[in-house]
N, C-alpha and C positions, 0 to 999 in steps of 0.2 A: 609178410605182413608188410605193409607200403608205412611209410616213415610216418606222416600226417595221423595215422592210429593213435601215437602217442598221446596226442593232444585232447584225446575222447575225455569225457569227463569219468574220472572214476578208475582213471589208468592205475592199476597196480605195478610195486616196485619192478613184480617179476616180468610185465610187460614190456616196461619201461628197459630194460636192462635184454630180453631177448627182441629186441628189433632184429630184424634181417635187414640186413645193409643192403640200399639200393643206388650203388652208386653213379649211376649214370643218372639217376633221380637226383641226389644229392649234388651232382657237381651243375647241373641244368639250374639248379636255385641256388647254387652256391650257400649251400649248407653243411655239406661235406666236409671232411677233416682236410686240412689239406697237409699230404706227406710231406714231409722235410727232404732235402736232400740227401742221400747217403754222407757219411762224414763217417771218419777213419775210426777203426776200434780205438787205438787208445786216445782219441780224443775224446768219446764216448765216455771211455773209463776215467781221462781229468774231468768231465762235468761232473762224471757220478761223484769223484772224490770231491770236487767243491761241493755239490750239494752238500754231502755228508757232512764236511767241515763247517759249511755255513751255519747248517741246521745244528751240530754240535755246541758251538760256541753261541748261537741264540738262547742255550737254556739258562747261562749263564746270565745274561744280558734281561732275560725274562725274569728270572732272578728279584733282580736288581729292582725291574718296576716296578713289581708283586708287592714288594715293600710298599712302596707308596700307593698305586695306582690298583683299585678292583680290579680280578681279575674281567669281565665284560666289557668294562668300560676301555681295558689294554686293547682286547680284541679288535674291539670296536675301533679305536683310533687306528690302530695295524692295520686294517682292514678297508676303513675308508679311502687312505693313503691308497693300498694297494690296488685298490677297485678303480681309482680316480687314473691310474698311469697305463693299468690294461688297457681302460678305456678309450685313454689318447691313442695306445698303440695298435689297438684293433676295433677301432672304430667304424672302420668300413666293411670290417666281416657281422659285426655285432649288428651292426644297420640292416646288412643283407639278410640277415636269419630271422625268419616269423619268431616273434615271441611264443605262439603259438606251439612251435616247434619246439624251442629250444626250455623252455619253463620249467617242464616236467624233469626232463635231464637235470639240468639246474641246479633245482630241488632239492634231488637226491643226493648228488653230491655237497651241498648247503648242509643239509639234515646231517650226512655223516659226518663232514668236517665239522660242523660246531660241537658237535657232541663229542668227537673225539681231541681237542683242544679245550674242552670242559673237562672231560676225565683227567688229560695230563697234564693241565694246568692247576687242577686242582691239588695233584700228586707232588707237583710242585712244589706247593706249599707245604706238604706234610713229610719232603724228604729232601736228601741234599741233591743240587741240580746235575751230579754227575753220577749218581743213582737212577736218577729219573731219566736222564739223556739214556743212556744205557739200557734200561728196561723198556724204552719209548722204542728205542730203535730196533726191539725184536719184530716190529713189523716187516723187517726185510727178508727173514726167512717163513714168516707166516702169508706173505703175499703171495707163493708159489699155491700154498694150500688152498688160501681163498679162492684164486683163480682155478682152481680142482674145483673146488662146490660152485663157482659162481659159473663158469664156461666148461669145465669137462674138460680142462688142461691138466693131464697126469703132472704130478712133479716129477724130475728128473733124479735120480742118485744126488748129482750134487745138491740137490736141494735139500735131500734127506741127512746129506754130511753136514751140510751147514746149519741146518734147524739142531743136529745132536753137539755141536760146537756151540751153538748159539746157548742152549740148556747149561752145555756146560759153564761156561760163561757168569752167565745169572746166577748158580749155586755162587762162582766164587766170589763175585762182588758183592753178593748178599750177605754171606759166610764174614770176609772182611769188612763189610760197613756198618752191619746192624748192630746198635747198642742195648736194642731190649732183650736183649737172649733168646728171640725166636729168629728164626732163618729168614723170614720176610716179615717188614711191618707192614700194615695197613696201606700206608703212603707207597708201599711198593707194591702191593698188588694193585692199587688202582694207577700206578703209571704203568705198568704192565696193561690194564685194562683201556688205557690211552694209547698203548702201541699197538693193542689189535683193533681200534679203532681205525687209527689212522691206515691200518693194514688193509680194512674193508672199504676205507676212500679211494686210498692208489688202487685197489683193485676194479672199483667201479670207474673210476677215471680211465685205466687203460680200457675196459669192456665201452665205454661212452665215447672213446675219443677216437673208437676207429668208424664210427659213425657221424661224428660233430666236430665241427672245427673246435680243436681243445680249447684257443684261447678266448674264444665265445663262449666256452663251457666253463671254464676257468673267471670269466666275466661276472656271469651270473652265478655261480656260486660263490665269491666273495660277495655279490652286491645282496644275494639273499642271506647267506651269515652273517652280514653287518648286521642287518634289521634284524635277525635275531637275537646279536649280541646287545644289540642298542635297546631293545624290547626288555630283556633281560638284568641291563644296569640300570634303567627307570624302574623297574620294580623292586630290584632286591640289592640295589647298590646305592652309593651315599651319591648325591650329585656331584658331578664334574666338579674338581678346584682349583682356583689359581696354581696354587702348589704342586699340581700335578705335572705342570707345563714349564718346569725349570728347565735352564739347558742342560745340564747333567741327566736328567730323564727323559725328554723330547727330542735332542738333539744326539744326544749319543745312544742311550739304549735303545729306544722306541726308532729312533733312524736305524741302528742297525737291523732290529728284528725286520722294518718295512723292505729296505733297498735288500739285503742281502737272504734271513730266514724267509722272506715271503716272495718276493718280486725275482732274483735271479736262481735261488735253488727252486722256487714252482716253476719258471721259465725253464731251466736244464730240464726236470724231471718230465713237462711236457714235451718238450723236443726230442728227449731222446722214447719217447713212448716207441712201441712196437707196430 
């Protein structure tokens, strides 16, 4: 299937994902993904550890911001900065890639990214940051099974063992932290749902980044998601207030979310895509 067919009107999610890569054509048009040079295994693992730590610490900062700033506006502010920075870094790649080719893949990632954050941050409102972070992180073991569903890559024995350990960890966290008398609170279930949606987003990113430039994909994913968050903020949240932009909120909390949780973690993730 030719890559340009993605742009036809009415393209479905399934057809966009199942595009056969045309490496020569992609390279000739500068729209294919650029594979990074191989890095040592220990370096890749260190980058993954930094990514996990950056995301994990981000939940506490996000919880603090959400006490003052509505969810959709917090994400809109966060992604405005993220989109601008990625645009500055990758503007040559972005300009080389025709919008008609990249828009549908970017839209697919944007919708799953927007939905994942909406569900996960809603869960953060309803449960402790530590519980939300752990339950959201279950996407780590969900991704191999989602890749099995999307790309027919069977999970390995290690994946099955990791899934079992994850379930045990979820049980321990829920039993030790629940104050409602039940194993799972509704906020726990919402947080887990956010993790599942993040798993979908990561699996789709891994598939689409083999066919399109990863940074360009991320730019459109962030830009389209940002528009969605802004529309949601205008429709369902109070108008922005000057108090939202105090030094403690903007410079520290949102600054951390933009630089560490969004830019560094995201860059490391797409750099390490196979």
